[in-house]
N, C-alpha and C positions, 0 to 999 in steps of 0.2 A: 363388434368384431374384435378378435384378439389383436393386441398391439404387436407389431413385429419386434423381434429381438435384434435384428439388423436391418437397416434401411439405407439404400443407395438412391440418391436423388440427383439426376442429371450429371452423373459422374463421368469424367473424362480422365484418360491417362495417356500422356505423351512422353515418348523417349526421343530426344533430339527433334528431328523433323517428322517422326512417324507417330501418328495417332493410333494407339493400340486399342483404346476403348472410347466409344463415342456415345454420349447421352444415355448412360446406363441408369435405368430405373428398376429397382429390384427390392423386394421385401422377403425376409426369411422369418418364418413364424415358429413359435414354441412347439416342440414335438414334431416338426415337419422333417421329412426326408426329401430334399430337393437335389435334383441332378442337373448339372450343366453339361450339355453335349455339343459336339461339333468337331470340325476338322482341326488338325494341329495348327497352332499359330493364330487361332481365331480370337483369343483373349480370355478363354475360360480360366486358366491358371492365374492370370493377372487379377481377375475378379476375386479369386480366393485369397491371393496375397494382400489385396487391399483390405478385405474383411478381416484377415488375421492380423493386420497392423504391420506387416512386413514391408509394405510400401504405402505411400500416401497418394491420394488422388491429385492430379494436376488441376482439376476444376470440379465443381459440384460439391455435394455434401454426403458424407458417410457417417451414420450414427449407429451406436450399439447400445443395447440395454445396459444401464449402469451396473457395474460389477460382473458383467458377463465373463464367465470362465471359458476359454477356448483352447483347443489343442489341435495340432496339425499332424497328419500322416502324409508323407511324401512317397513317391515311387521308390526313391532311394531310402532304405530303412534308417539310415543315419545312426546306427548303433555304435557304441564305443567298444572297439574290439578288445581293449585291455581290461574291461570290466566283465565280471561274471554276468550271466543273464539276469540273475536276481538284482544285482547292483545296477544294471542297465535300466531296470524298472524303477528301482528306489532311488537312483542317483546317489548311491552309497550313504543314504540317510540311515543312521543307526537308531533312530527312534523306534521303539518296539511296535508302536501302532502303524508306522509307515511300513516296516518290514512285514508285519502281518497282512496289511492290505496288499503289498506287492506279491506276497505268496498266494493270496486269494485270487489275484488277477492272473498270475501264472496258471493257477488251476483252471480259471474260467476260460483261458485260451488254449488249454490242453498241453501246457509245458511244465507241469509240476516236476517231472523227472529230469528236466533240463536246467534246473535253477542254479546248480553249481558249475555248469559248463559255460562255454564262451560262444559268442555269436558265430565264429568261424566254423563251429561244429554243427551249425544248424542248416537246414535246407532253406531255399528261398521263401517257401510258405511259412516255415517256422519263424524265420526272421521277421516277417511281416506280422505274425501273431505276437511276437515279442514287442515289436514297435507299437502295436495296438494296445497291449497291456500297459506300456509306458505312458501312452497318451491318456489312458483312462485313470491313471493314478491320481491326477489332479481333480477328479470328479468333474469333468467339463460339462457345461450345459450345451455347448456347441462343438461338434466334432467336424473338422475340415479335412476332407480326403482328396488329396491331389494325385489322382491316378495311382493309388497305392498298389493296385493289383495288376498293373499293366505288364509286368515282367514275368508273371506266373503262368504255368501251364494251365490248360483249360480245366482240369479236374481240381487242382489246387485253388484256382481262382474261384470256382463255384463254392468250394468249401469255405473260403474266406468270406465270400458274399453271405453265406448262411450264418457264419459267426458274427459278422457285423450286424446283420439283421436281428439276430438273437439278442445281442447287446443293446441295439437300438430300441427294441421292444421292451426289454427288461428295465432299462434305465431311463426310458422316455427321453432319449437324447435328440436334440435337434441336430441334423446332419446335412452337410453339403458335400456332394460327391462330384468331382470333376472326372469325366471319362469321355473317351471317343467311342466306346462300345455301347451301341444303342440297345443291345439285349440286356446288358448289365444295368443300364439306366432304367429300362422298362421293368425289369424284375425287382429292383430294389426301391425305386422312388415312388413317392406320393405325387410329385409334380416334376415335370421335365421341361427345361427351357433350352432352346437351340441358340447357340452363340455363333455368329458368322461375321467375320471381318470387323470385330470389335463392337457388334451390336447384338441385342437380344431380338431375334427375328420371329420366334414362334414358341408356343407353349402348349402343353397337353398334360393330361392326367396320366400318372404312371399306373402300373399294374401290380404293385406290390401285394403279395398274398393272393393273387388271382391265378387262374388256370394257365398252363403253358400256352394254350391257344390265345388267351388274352394278352399275355406277354409278347407273343410273336406279332400279334396285330398292332400293339402299341409300338413295338420296335420298328415295324414296317412304316408306320406313319411318321415316326421321327426321322428315319432314314430318308424318306421321301422329301421331307423338309430340308434336310441337310444337302441333298444332292440336287434337288430340282428348284430350290428356293421358293417353293410354294408354302403357304402358311399351314401350320398344323391345326386341326380341329379336334377338340376333346371327344 
């Protein structure tokens, strides 16, 4: 069996007297699209922050493949408003190869004609496409998505889902998606895990690339697990 690129073993996270994560055991594999779903405050984003190295576990062990390159996309695009859109992707690096790659990424996300403009001139969906291009510049092996589409309207959100899936397929990126949207998780992921009250309580196979009916059935199973606390079956 393929070795995981990220492994959490009996991980706990405590803030003050509040236990946010309890006995988390999770593997993330190369080329996998994994979604963590659940109600707000359940601990999903905390897991992502631990994997990204933004925080450290209180207890347990978290390991990453040596040299693993990771990038994070948040719901807040975190763009730099005083830089042009091209410079937001390249971080003002003037190396010709970096600039060329940044322009290629702007083309890939459909923002070629916006390169000399500024983030304030972009729509919400365009800003997230720009943030995605910036994340991809480092050629990450693992893309961490912390509800990046949550503030978008339904049509823009679906277009962003399609773009992320296209890049996931073309670049064979391992991807971790944090979302409370069960339809989004079912449509995009290979594997879905339900997080509730700081624990991983259920797991099922996603319906990426399958029919709308299969997506709907998968989403219904996951929603049942979130609301009724019953286990999900694949």
